[in-house]
PDB file of N, H, CA, C and O in Angstrom:
ATOM      1  N   MET A   1       0.825  -1.179   0.000  1.00  0.00           N
ATOM      2  CA  MET A   1       0.000   0.000   0.000  1.00  0.00           C
ATOM      3  C   MET A   1       0.876   1.251   0.000  1.00  0.00           C
ATOM      4  O   MET A   1       0.532   2.259  -0.618  1.00  0.00           O
ATOM      5  N   ARG A   2       2.001   1.178   0.693  1.00  0.00           N
ATOM      6  H   ARG A   2       2.280   0.359   1.195  1.00  0.00           H
ATOM      7  CA  ARG A   2       2.868   2.357   0.743  1.00  0.00           C
ATOM      8  C   ARG A   2       3.365   2.730  -0.642  1.00  0.00           C
ATOM      9  O   ARG A   2       3.486   3.913  -0.964  1.00  0.00           O
ATOM     10  N   SER A   3       3.655   1.726  -1.466  1.00  0.00           N
ATOM     11  H   SER A   3       3.557   0.766  -1.205  1.00  0.00           H
ATOM     12  CA  SER A   3       4.095   1.993  -2.831  1.00  0.00           C
ATOM     13  C   SER A   3       3.002   2.720  -3.620  1.00  0.00           C
ATOM     14  O   SER A   3       3.286   3.676  -4.341  1.00  0.00           O
ATOM     15  N   LEU A   4       1.769   2.271  -3.484  1.00  0.00           N
ATOM     16  H   LEU A   4       1.538   1.494  -2.898  1.00  0.00           H
ATOM     17  CA  LEU A   4       0.662   2.942  -4.167  1.00  0.00           C
ATOM     18  C   LEU A   4       0.457   4.357  -3.642  1.00  0.00           C
ATOM     19  O   LEU A   4       0.228   5.284  -4.419  1.00  0.00           O
ATOM     20  N   GLU A   5       0.538   4.524  -2.336  1.00  0.00           N
ATOM     21  H   GLU A   5       0.724   3.771  -1.704  1.00  0.00           H
ATOM     22  CA  GLU A   5       0.380   5.851  -1.746  1.00  0.00           C
ATOM     23  C   GLU A   5       1.429   6.811  -2.289  1.00  0.00           C
ATOM     24  O   GLU A   5       1.137   7.968  -2.592  1.00  0.00           O
ATOM     25  N   SER A   6       2.659   6.309  -2.408  1.00  0.00           N
ATOM     26  H   SER A   6       2.897   5.369  -2.162  1.00  0.00           H
ATOM     27  CA  SER A   6       3.757   7.144  -2.922  1.00  0.00           C
ATOM     28  C   SER A   6       3.569   7.485  -4.397  1.00  0.00           C
ATOM     29  O   SER A   6       3.974   8.557  -4.844  1.00  0.00           O
ATOM     30  N   GLN A   7       2.959   6.582  -5.147  1.00  0.00           N
ATOM     31  H   GLN A   7       2.630   5.710  -4.783  1.00  0.00           H
ATOM     32  CA  GLN A   7       2.713   6.854  -6.556  1.00  0.00           C
ATOM     33  C   GLN A   7       1.588   7.877  -6.735  1.00  0.00           C
ATOM     34  O   GLN A   7       1.681   8.758  -7.589  1.00  0.00           O
ATOM     35  N   PHE A   8       0.531   7.761  -5.933  1.00  0.00           N
ATOM     36  H   PHE A   8       0.455   7.045  -5.239  1.00  0.00           H
ATOM     37  CA  PHE A   8      -0.588   8.682  -6.060  1.00  0.00           C
ATOM     38  C   PHE A   8      -0.283  10.062  -5.475  1.00  0.00           C
ATOM     39  O   PHE A   8      -0.796  11.074  -5.952  1.00  0.00           O
ATOM     40  N   SER A   9       0.544  10.091  -4.455  1.00  0.00           N
ATOM     41  H   SER A   9       0.961   9.269  -4.068  1.00  0.00           H
ATOM     42  CA  SER A   9       0.851  11.354  -3.793  1.00  0.00           C
ATOM     43  C   SER A   9       2.321  11.363  -3.362  1.00  0.00           C
ATOM     44  O   SER A   9       2.619  11.217  -2.176  1.00  0.00           O
ATOM     45  N   PRO A  10       3.247  11.534  -4.325  1.00  0.00           N
ATOM     46  CA  PRO A  10       4.678  11.459  -3.993  1.00  0.00           C
ATOM     47  C   PRO A  10       5.124  12.466  -2.930  1.00  0.00           C
ATOM     48  O   PRO A  10       6.033  12.189  -2.148  1.00  0.00           O
ATOM     49  N   GLU A  11       4.482  13.626  -2.909  1.00  0.00           N
ATOM     50  H   GLU A  11       3.743  13.851  -3.544  1.00  0.00           H
ATOM     51  CA  GLU A  11       4.890  14.656  -1.956  1.00  0.00           C
ATOM     52  C   GLU A  11       4.377  14.401  -0.543  1.00  0.00           C
ATOM     53  O   GLU A  11       4.957  14.902   0.420  1.00  0.00           O
ATOM     54  N   ASP A  12       3.297  13.627  -0.405  1.00  0.00           N
ATOM     55  H   ASP A  12       2.827  13.220  -1.188  1.00  0.00           H
ATOM     56  CA  ASP A  12       2.733  13.358   0.924  1.00  0.00           C
ATOM     57  C   ASP A  12       1.934  12.050   0.929  1.00  0.00           C
ATOM     58  O   ASP A  12       0.704  12.076   0.902  1.00  0.00           O
ATOM     59  N   PRO A  13       2.629  10.911   0.962  1.00  0.00           N
ATOM     60  CA  PRO A  13       1.924   9.620   0.952  1.00  0.00           C
ATOM     61  C   PRO A  13       0.943   9.449   2.111  1.00  0.00           C
ATOM     62  O   PRO A  13      -0.084   8.786   1.965  1.00  0.00           O
ATOM     63  N   ASP A  14       1.260  10.046   3.259  1.00  0.00           N
ATOM     64  H   ASP A  14       2.095  10.585   3.376  1.00  0.00           H
ATOM     65  CA  ASP A  14       0.358   9.926   4.410  1.00  0.00           C
ATOM     66  C   ASP A  14      -0.988  10.591   4.145  1.00  0.00           C
ATOM     67  O   ASP A  14      -2.020  10.125   4.625  1.00  0.00           O
ATOM     68  N   ALA A  15      -0.975  11.679   3.380  1.00  0.00           N
ATOM     69  H   ALA A  15      -0.136  12.058   2.990  1.00  0.00           H
ATOM     70  CA  ALA A  15      -2.231  12.351   3.042  1.00  0.00           C
ATOM     71  C   ALA A  15      -3.096  11.447   2.175  1.00  0.00           C
ATOM     72  O   ALA A  15      -4.317  11.423   2.331  1.00  0.00           O
ATOM     73  N   TRP A  16      -2.478  10.707   1.267  1.00  0.00           N
ATOM     74  H   TRP A  16      -1.486  10.727   1.141  1.00  0.00           H
ATOM     75  CA  TRP A  16      -3.244   9.774   0.438  1.00  0.00           C
ATOM     76  C   TRP A  16      -3.824   8.649   1.289  1.00  0.00           C
ATOM     77  O   TRP A  16      -4.971   8.247   1.098  1.00  0.00           O
ATOM     78  N   GLN A  17      -3.029   8.145   2.225  1.00  0.00           N
ATOM     79  H   GLN A  17      -2.097   8.472   2.381  1.00  0.00           H
ATOM     80  CA  GLN A  17      -3.532   7.092   3.119  1.00  0.00           C
ATOM     81  C   GLN A  17      -4.722   7.615   3.919  1.00  0.00           C
ATOM     82  O   GLN A  17      -5.718   6.910   4.079  1.00  0.00           O
ATOM     83  N   ASP A  18      -4.625   8.831   4.416  1.00  0.00           N
ATOM     84  H   ASP A  18      -3.815   9.403   4.286  1.00  0.00           H
ATOM     85  CA  ASP A  18      -5.737   9.414   5.171  1.00  0.00           C
ATOM     86  C   ASP A  18      -6.985   9.542   4.298  1.00  0.00           C
ATOM     87  O   ASP A  18      -8.096   9.257   4.745  1.00  0.00           O
ATOM     88  N   PHE A  19      -6.795   9.973   3.048  1.00  0.00           N
ATOM     89  H   PHE A  19      -5.893  10.205   2.684  1.00  0.00           H
ATOM     90  CA  PHE A  19      -7.913  10.121   2.122  1.00  0.00           C
ATOM     91  C   PHE A  19      -8.599   8.787   1.861  1.00  0.00           C
ATOM     92  O   PHE A  19      -9.825   8.687   1.923  1.00  0.00           O
ATOM     93  N   VAL A  20      -7.808   7.769   1.571  1.00  0.00           N
ATOM     94  H   VAL A  20      -6.813   7.850   1.520  1.00  0.00           H
ATOM     95  CA  VAL A  20      -8.374   6.443   1.288  1.00  0.00           C
ATOM     96  C   VAL A  20      -9.054   5.885   2.535  1.00  0.00           C
ATOM     97  O   VAL A  20     -10.170   5.371   2.453  1.00  0.00           O
ATOM     98  N   SER A  21      -8.398   5.981   3.678  1.00  0.00           N
ATOM     99  H   SER A  21      -7.491   6.399   3.745  1.00  0.00           H
ATOM    100  CA  SER A  21      -8.968   5.449   4.918  1.00  0.00           C
ATOM    101  C   SER A  21     -10.278   6.138   5.271  1.00  0.00           C
ATOM    102  O   SER A  21     -11.203   5.502   5.778  1.00  0.00           O
ATOM    103  N   TYR A  22     -10.357   7.431   5.005  1.00  0.00           N
ATOM    104  H   TYR A  22      -9.606   7.947   4.593  1.00  0.00           H
ATOM    105  CA  TYR A  22     -11.581   8.182   5.287  1.00  0.00           C
ATOM    106  C   TYR A  22     -12.752   7.654   4.464  1.00  0.00           C
ATOM    107  O   TYR A  22     -13.897   7.677   4.916  1.00  0.00           O
ATOM    108  N   ASN A  23     -12.463   7.182   3.265  1.00  0.00           N
ATOM    109  H   ASN A  23     -11.533   7.163   2.898  1.00  0.00           H
ATOM    110  CA  ASN A  23     -13.504   6.709   2.359  1.00  0.00           C
ATOM    111  C   ASN A  23     -13.834   5.225   2.507  1.00  0.00           C
ATOM    112  O   ASN A  23     -14.678   4.705   1.777  1.00  0.00           O
ATOM    113  N   ILE A  24     -13.190   4.549   3.427  1.00  0.00           N
ATOM    114  H   ILE A  24     -12.504   4.971   4.020  1.00  0.00           H
ATOM    115  CA  ILE A  24     -13.496   3.154   3.731  1.00  0.00           C
ATOM    116  C   ILE A  24     -14.382   3.166   4.978  1.00  0.00           C
ATOM    117  O   ILE A  24     -14.001   3.746   5.995  1.00  0.00           O
ATOM    118  N   PRO A  25     -15.567   2.530   4.915  1.00  0.00           N
ATOM    119  CA  PRO A  25     -16.476   2.598   6.057  1.00  0.00           C
ATOM    120  C   PRO A  25     -15.846   2.246   7.406  1.00  0.00           C
ATOM    121  O   PRO A  25     -16.218   2.835   8.421  1.00  0.00           O
ATOM    122  N   MET A  26     -14.912   1.310   7.442  1.00  0.00           N
ATOM    123  H   MET A  26     -14.611   0.831   6.617  1.00  0.00           H
ATOM    124  CA  MET A  26     -14.297   0.948   8.714  1.00  0.00           C
ATOM    125  C   MET A  26     -13.115   1.853   9.067  1.00  0.00           C
ATOM    126  O   MET A  26     -12.561   1.741  10.160  1.00  0.00           O
ATOM    127  N   GLY A  27     -12.727   2.743   8.160  1.00  0.00           N
ATOM    128  H   GLY A  27     -13.177   2.833   7.272  1.00  0.00           H
ATOM    129  CA  GLY A  27     -11.747   3.769   8.468  1.00  0.00           C
ATOM    130  C   GLY A  27     -10.294   3.334   8.502  1.00  0.00           C
ATOM    131  O   GLY A  27      -9.451   4.063   9.024  1.00  0.00           O
ATOM    132  N   ARG A  28      -9.980   2.177   7.964  1.00  0.00           N
ATOM    133  H   ARG A  28     -10.665   1.585   7.540  1.00  0.00           H
ATOM    134  CA  ARG A  28      -8.585   1.745   7.951  1.00  0.00           C
ATOM    135  C   ARG A  28      -8.389   0.671   6.903  1.00  0.00           C
ATOM    136  O   ARG A  28      -9.350   0.070   6.421  1.00  0.00           O
ATOM    137  N   TYR A  29      -7.127   0.435   6.554  1.00  0.00           N
ATOM    138  H   TYR A  29      -6.347   0.923   6.945  1.00  0.00           H
ATOM    139  CA  TYR A  29      -6.794  -0.660   5.649  1.00  0.00           C
ATOM    140  C   TYR A  29      -7.025  -1.986   6.357  1.00  0.00           C
ATOM    141  O   TYR A  29      -7.038  -2.052   7.586  1.00  0.00           O
ATOM    142  N   ARG A  30      -7.204  -3.023   5.585  1.00  0.00           N
ATOM    143  H   ARG A  30      -7.194  -2.970   4.587  1.00  0.00           H
ATOM    144  CA  ARG A  30      -7.278  -4.365   6.151  1.00  0.00           C
ATOM    145  C   ARG A  30      -5.863  -4.821   6.491  1.00  0.00           C
ATOM    146  O   ARG A  30      -4.887  -4.265   5.987  1.00  0.00           O
ATOM    147  N   THR A  31      -5.757  -5.819   7.334  1.00  0.00           N
ATOM    148  H   THR A  31      -6.549  -6.270   7.744  1.00  0.00           H
ATOM    149  CA  THR A  31      -4.437  -6.358   7.658  1.00  0.00           C
ATOM    150  C   THR A  31      -4.240  -7.667   6.891  1.00  0.00           C
ATOM    151  O   THR A  31      -5.204  -8.288   6.443  1.00  0.00           O
ATOM    152  N   ASN A  32      -3.003  -8.067   6.749  1.00  0.00           N
ATOM    153  H   ASN A  32      -2.220  -7.563   7.113  1.00  0.00           H
ATOM    154  CA  ASN A  32      -2.700  -9.349   6.112  1.00  0.00           C
ATOM    155  C   ASN A  32      -3.361 -10.493   6.874  1.00  0.00           C
ATOM    156  O   ASN A  32      -3.828 -11.458   6.269  1.00  0.00           O
ATOM    157  N   GLU A  33      -3.399 -10.387   8.190  1.00  0.00           N
ATOM    158  H   GLU A  33      -3.019  -9.603   8.681  1.00  0.00           H
ATOM    159  CA  GLU A  33      -4.001 -11.429   9.016  1.00  0.00           C
ATOM    160  C   GLU A  33      -5.498 -11.560   8.741  1.00  0.00           C
ATOM    161  O   GLU A  33      -6.036 -12.666   8.770  1.00  0.00           O
ATOM    162  N   GLU A  34      -6.169 -10.449   8.477  1.00  0.00           N
ATOM    163  H   GLU A  34      -5.732  -9.550   8.453  1.00  0.00           H
ATOM    164  CA  GLU A  34      -7.600 -10.496   8.196  1.00  0.00           C
ATOM    165  C   GLU A  34      -7.873 -11.219   6.874  1.00  0.00           C
ATOM    166  O   GLU A  34      -8.840 -11.972   6.763  1.00  0.00           O
ATOM    167  N   VAL A  35      -7.033 -10.990   5.893  1.00  0.00           N
ATOM    168  H   VAL A  35      -6.247 -10.378   5.984  1.00  0.00           H
ATOM    169  CA  VAL A  35      -7.171 -11.701   4.624  1.00  0.00           C
ATOM    170  C   VAL A  35      -6.882 -13.183   4.831  1.00  0.00           C
ATOM    171  O   VAL A  35      -7.591 -14.040   4.304  1.00  0.00           O
ATOM    172  N   ALA A  36      -5.840 -13.479   5.599  1.00  0.00           N
ATOM    173  H   ALA A  36      -5.264 -12.783   6.028  1.00  0.00           H
ATOM    174  CA  ALA A  36      -5.493 -14.874   5.884  1.00  0.00           C
ATOM    175  C   ALA A  36      -6.620 -15.576   6.636  1.00  0.00           C
ATOM    176  O   ALA A  36      -6.891 -16.750   6.386  1.00  0.00           O
ATOM    177  N   ASN A  37      -7.279 -14.870   7.554  1.00  0.00           N
ATOM    178  H   ASN A  37      -7.059 -13.916   7.758  1.00  0.00           H
ATOM    179  CA  ASN A  37      -8.382 -15.472   8.302  1.00  0.00           C
ATOM    180  C   ASN A  37      -9.534 -15.867   7.382  1.00  0.00           C
ATOM    181  O   ASN A  37     -10.156 -16.909   7.586  1.00  0.00           O
ATOM    182  N   LEU A  38      -9.825 -15.047   6.373  1.00  0.00           N
ATOM    183  H   LEU A  38      -9.319 -14.200   6.207  1.00  0.00           H
ATOM    184  CA  LEU A  38     -10.868 -15.421   5.420  1.00  0.00           C
ATOM    185  C   LEU A  38     -10.443 -16.659   4.640  1.00  0.00           C
ATOM    186  O   LEU A  38     -11.248 -17.569   4.440  1.00  0.00           O
ATOM    187  N   ALA A  39      -9.199 -16.704   4.200  1.00  0.00           N
ATOM    188  H   ALA A  39      -8.546 -15.965   4.362  1.00  0.00           H
ATOM    189  CA  ALA A  39      -8.704 -17.873   3.464  1.00  0.00           C
ATOM    190  C   ALA A  39      -8.762 -19.124   4.332  1.00  0.00           C
ATOM    191  O   ALA A  39      -9.143 -20.196   3.862  1.00  0.00           O
ATOM    192  N   LEU A  40      -8.386 -18.984   5.590  1.00  0.00           N
ATOM    193  H   LEU A  40      -8.077 -18.113   5.972  1.00  0.00           H
ATOM    194  CA  LEU A  40      -8.449 -20.138   6.499  1.00  0.00           C
ATOM    195  C   LEU A  40      -9.881 -20.605   6.712  1.00  0.00           C
ATOM    196  O   LEU A  40     -10.148 -21.806   6.743  1.00  0.00           O
ATOM    197  N   PHE A  41     -10.792 -19.668   6.858  1.00  0.00           N
ATOM    198  H   PHE A  41     -10.575 -18.693   6.833  1.00  0.00           H
ATOM    199  CA  PHE A  41     -12.191 -20.053   7.021  1.00  0.00           C
ATOM    200  C   PHE A  41     -12.684 -20.807   5.797  1.00  0.00           C
ATOM    201  O   PHE A  41     -13.331 -21.846   5.930  1.00  0.00           O
ATOM    202  N   LEU A  42     -12.385 -20.296   4.603  1.00  0.00           N
ATOM    203  H   LEU A  42     -11.860 -19.452   4.495  1.00  0.00           H
ATOM    204  CA  LEU A  42     -12.868 -20.945   3.393  1.00  0.00           C
ATOM    205  C   LEU A  42     -12.241 -22.321   3.182  1.00  0.00           C
ATOM    206  O   LEU A  42     -12.844 -23.192   2.555  1.00  0.00           O
ATOM    207  N   ALA A  43     -11.031 -22.515   3.704  1.00  0.00           N
ATOM    208  H   ALA A  43     -10.541 -21.808   4.214  1.00  0.00           H
ATOM    209  CA  ALA A  43     -10.361 -23.809   3.580  1.00  0.00           C
ATOM    210  C   ALA A  43     -10.776 -24.784   4.684  1.00  0.00           C
ATOM    211  O   ALA A  43     -10.435 -25.966   4.632  1.00  0.00           O
ATOM    212  N   ASN A  44     -11.497 -24.299   5.663  1.00  0.00           N
ATOM    213  H   ASN A  44     -11.774 -23.339   5.706  1.00  0.00           H
ATOM    214  CA  ASN A  44     -11.889 -25.076   6.831  1.00  0.00           C
ATOM    215  C   ASN A  44     -13.165 -25.865   6.552  1.00  0.00           C
ATOM    216  O   ASN A  44     -13.983 -25.454   5.728  1.00  0.00           O
ATOM    217  N   ASP A  45     -13.336 -26.976   7.221  1.00  0.00           N
ATOM    218  H   ASP A  45     -12.672 -27.311   7.889  1.00  0.00           H
ATOM    219  CA  ASP A  45     -14.555 -27.778   7.089  1.00  0.00           C
ATOM    220  C   ASP A  45     -15.805 -27.031   7.543  1.00  0.00           C
ATOM    221  O   ASP A  45     -16.914 -27.405   7.161  1.00  0.00           O
ATOM    222  N   GLU A  46     -15.649 -25.988   8.344  1.00  0.00           N
ATOM    223  H   GLU A  46     -14.748 -25.684   8.655  1.00  0.00           H
ATOM    224  CA  GLU A  46     -16.796 -25.210   8.819  1.00  0.00           C
ATOM    225  C   GLU A  46     -17.446 -24.397   7.695  1.00  0.00           C
ATOM    226  O   GLU A  46     -18.561 -23.903   7.866  1.00  0.00           O
ATOM    227  N   SER A  47     -16.774 -24.250   6.558  1.00  0.00           N
ATOM    228  H   SER A  47     -15.869 -24.651   6.420  1.00  0.00           H
ATOM    229  CA  SER A  47     -17.309 -23.432   5.470  1.00  0.00           C
ATOM    230  C   SER A  47     -17.883 -24.277   4.337  1.00  0.00           C
ATOM    231  O   SER A  47     -17.964 -23.811   3.200  1.00  0.00           O
ATOM    232  N   THR A  48     -18.279 -25.503   4.630  1.00  0.00           N
ATOM    233  H   THR A  48     -18.214 -25.882   5.553  1.00  0.00           H
ATOM    234  CA  THR A  48     -18.719 -26.419   3.574  1.00  0.00           C
ATOM    235  C   THR A  48     -19.941 -25.924   2.806  1.00  0.00           C
ATOM    236  O   THR A  48     -20.178 -26.381   1.687  1.00  0.00           O
ATOM    237  N   TYR A  49     -20.715 -25.017   3.364  1.00  0.00           N
ATOM    238  H   TYR A  49     -20.523 -24.646   4.273  1.00  0.00           H
ATOM    239  CA  TYR A  49     -21.905 -24.521   2.674  1.00  0.00           C
ATOM    240  C   TYR A  49     -21.605 -23.283   1.833  1.00  0.00           C
ATOM    241  O   TYR A  49     -22.480 -22.803   1.112  1.00  0.00           O
ATOM    242  N   CYS A  50     -20.386 -22.760   1.914  1.00  0.00           N
ATOM    243  H   CYS A  50     -19.675 -23.149   2.499  1.00  0.00           H
ATOM    244  CA  CYS A  50     -19.967 -21.603   1.119  1.00  0.00           C
ATOM    245  C   CYS A  50     -19.381 -22.116  -0.193  1.00  0.00           C
ATOM    246  O   CYS A  50     -18.237 -22.567  -0.248  1.00  0.00           O
ATOM    247  N   ILE A  51     -20.191 -22.038  -1.244  1.00  0.00           N
ATOM    248  H   ILE A  51     -21.120 -21.672  -1.199  1.00  0.00           H
ATOM    249  CA  ILE A  51     -19.765 -22.561  -2.531  1.00  0.00           C
ATOM    250  C   ILE A  51     -19.980 -21.491  -3.596  1.00  0.00           C
ATOM    251  O   ILE A  51     -21.075 -20.944  -3.721  1.00  0.00           O
ATOM    252  N   GLY A  52     -18.939 -21.197  -4.357  1.00  0.00           N
ATOM    253  H   GLY A  52     -18.049 -21.642  -4.256  1.00  0.00           H
ATOM    254  CA  GLY A  52     -19.072 -20.317  -5.512  1.00  0.00           C
ATOM    255  C   GLY A  52     -19.425 -18.882  -5.200  1.00  0.00           C
ATOM    256  O   GLY A  52     -20.014 -18.201  -6.039  1.00  0.00           O
ATOM    257  N   GLY A  53     -19.090 -18.414  -4.044  1.00  0.00           N
ATOM    258  H   GLY A  53     -18.611 -18.967  -3.363  1.00  0.00           H
ATOM    259  CA  GLY A  53     -19.401 -17.043  -3.684  1.00  0.00           C
ATOM    260  C   GLY A  53     -18.239 -16.099  -3.948  1.00  0.00           C
ATOM    261  O   GLY A  53     -17.104 -16.522  -4.164  1.00  0.00           O
ATOM    262  N   ILE A  54     -18.548 -14.831  -3.925  1.00  0.00           N
ATOM    263  H   ILE A  54     -19.471 -14.487  -3.750  1.00  0.00           H
ATOM    264  CA  ILE A  54     -17.521 -13.795  -3.992  1.00  0.00           C
ATOM    265  C   ILE A  54     -17.456 -13.171  -2.614  1.00  0.00           C
ATOM    266  O   ILE A  54     -18.433 -12.592  -2.140  1.00  0.00           O
ATOM    267  N   HIS A  55     -16.328 -13.286  -1.986  1.00  0.00           N
ATOM    268  H   HIS A  55     -15.534 -13.756  -2.371  1.00  0.00           H
ATOM    269  CA  HIS A  55     -16.161 -12.782  -0.622  1.00  0.00           C
ATOM    270  C   HIS A  55     -15.293 -11.530  -0.666  1.00  0.00           C
ATOM    271  O   HIS A  55     -14.075 -11.605  -0.824  1.00  0.00           O
ATOM    272  N   MET A  56     -15.936 -10.392  -0.524  1.00  0.00           N
ATOM    273  H   MET A  56     -16.925 -10.331  -0.396  1.00  0.00           H
ATOM    274  CA  MET A  56     -15.212  -9.121  -0.552  1.00  0.00           C
ATOM    275  C   MET A  56     -14.584  -8.886   0.818  1.00  0.00           C
ATOM    276  O   MET A  56     -15.242  -9.015   1.851  1.00  0.00           O
ATOM    277  N   ILE A  57     -13.331  -8.548   0.806  1.00  0.00           N
ATOM    278  H   ILE A  57     -12.797  -8.444  -0.032  1.00  0.00           H
ATOM    279  CA  ILE A  57     -12.651  -8.213   2.053  1.00  0.00           C
ATOM    280  C   ILE A  57     -12.131  -6.791   1.902  1.00  0.00           C
ATOM    281  O   ILE A  57     -10.929  -6.537   1.820  1.00  0.00           O
ATOM    282  N   ASP A  58     -13.104  -5.869   1.868  1.00  0.00           N
ATOM    283  H   ASP A  58     -14.080  -6.075   1.934  1.00  0.00           H
ATOM    284  CA  ASP A  58     -12.785  -4.478   1.580  1.00  0.00           C
ATOM    285  C   ASP A  58     -13.360  -3.503   2.607  1.00  0.00           C
ATOM    286  O   ASP A  58     -13.505  -2.311   2.333  1.00  0.00           O
ATOM    287  N   ARG A  59     -13.682  -4.018   3.784  1.00  0.00           N
ATOM    288  H   ARG A  59     -13.565  -4.986   4.008  1.00  0.00           H
ATOM    289  CA  ARG A  59     -14.192  -3.189   4.877  1.00  0.00           C
ATOM    290  C   ARG A  59     -15.498  -2.473   4.537  1.00  0.00           C
ATOM    291  O   ARG A  59     -15.784  -1.395   5.060  1.00  0.00           O
ATOM    292  N   GLY A  60     -16.276  -3.081   3.663  1.00  0.00           N
ATOM    293  H   GLY A  60     -16.044  -3.957   3.238  1.00  0.00           H
ATOM    294  CA  GLY A  60     -17.553  -2.470   3.300  1.00  0.00           C
ATOM    295  C   GLY A  60     -17.453  -1.406   2.230  1.00  0.00           C
ATOM    296  O   GLY A  60     -18.442  -0.723   1.962  1.00  0.00           O
ATOM    297  N   PHE A  61     -16.304  -1.237   1.609  1.00  0.00           N
ATOM    298  H   PHE A  61     -15.501  -1.792   1.826  1.00  0.00           H
ATOM    299  CA  PHE A  61     -16.108  -0.195   0.604  1.00  0.00           C
ATOM    300  C   PHE A  61     -17.090  -0.340  -0.550  1.00  0.00           C
ATOM    301  O   PHE A  61     -17.664   0.653  -0.998  1.00  0.00           O
ATOM    302  N   THR A  62     -17.294  -1.578  -1.045  1.00  0.00           N
ATOM    303  H   THR A  62     -16.827  -2.384  -0.681  1.00  0.00           H
ATOM    304  CA  THR A  62     -18.196  -1.777  -2.173  1.00  0.00           C
ATOM    305  C   THR A  62     -19.663  -1.782  -1.730  1.00  0.00           C
ATOM    306  O   THR A  62     -20.557  -1.625  -2.561  1.00  0.00           O
ATOM    307  N   ALA A  63     -19.912  -1.959  -0.449  1.00  0.00           N
ATOM    308  H   ALA A  63     -19.185  -2.087   0.226  1.00  0.00           H
ATOM    309  CA  ALA A  63     -21.285  -1.970   0.034  1.00  0.00           C
ATOM    310  C   ALA A  63     -21.809  -0.567   0.279  1.00  0.00           C
ATOM    311  O   ALA A  63     -23.020  -0.348   0.304  1.00  0.00           O
ATOM    312  N   GLY A  64     -20.900   0.388   0.460  1.00  0.00           N
ATOM    313  H   GLY A  64     -19.916   0.211   0.440  1.00  0.00           H
ATOM    314  CA  GLY A  64     -21.326   1.746   0.814  1.00  0.00           C
ATOM    315  C   GLY A  64     -21.605   2.570  -0.305  1.00  0.00           C
ATOM    316  O   GLY A  64     -21.972   3.733  -0.139  1.00  0.00           O
TER     317      GLY A  64
END
């Protein structure tokens, strides 16, 4: 994300991060662990009824 922030706003990457975070309903970037947790859930036997779905892990960005 830092690379993208620097490309969009070379003079102030933190300002770009603030802008993006403000526009995400949960107000922050996701963590690598949160993405891994979704992958683990989908690979787990507890998710046997989840078939062929699209699981957005974007903090509600596409829902808002």
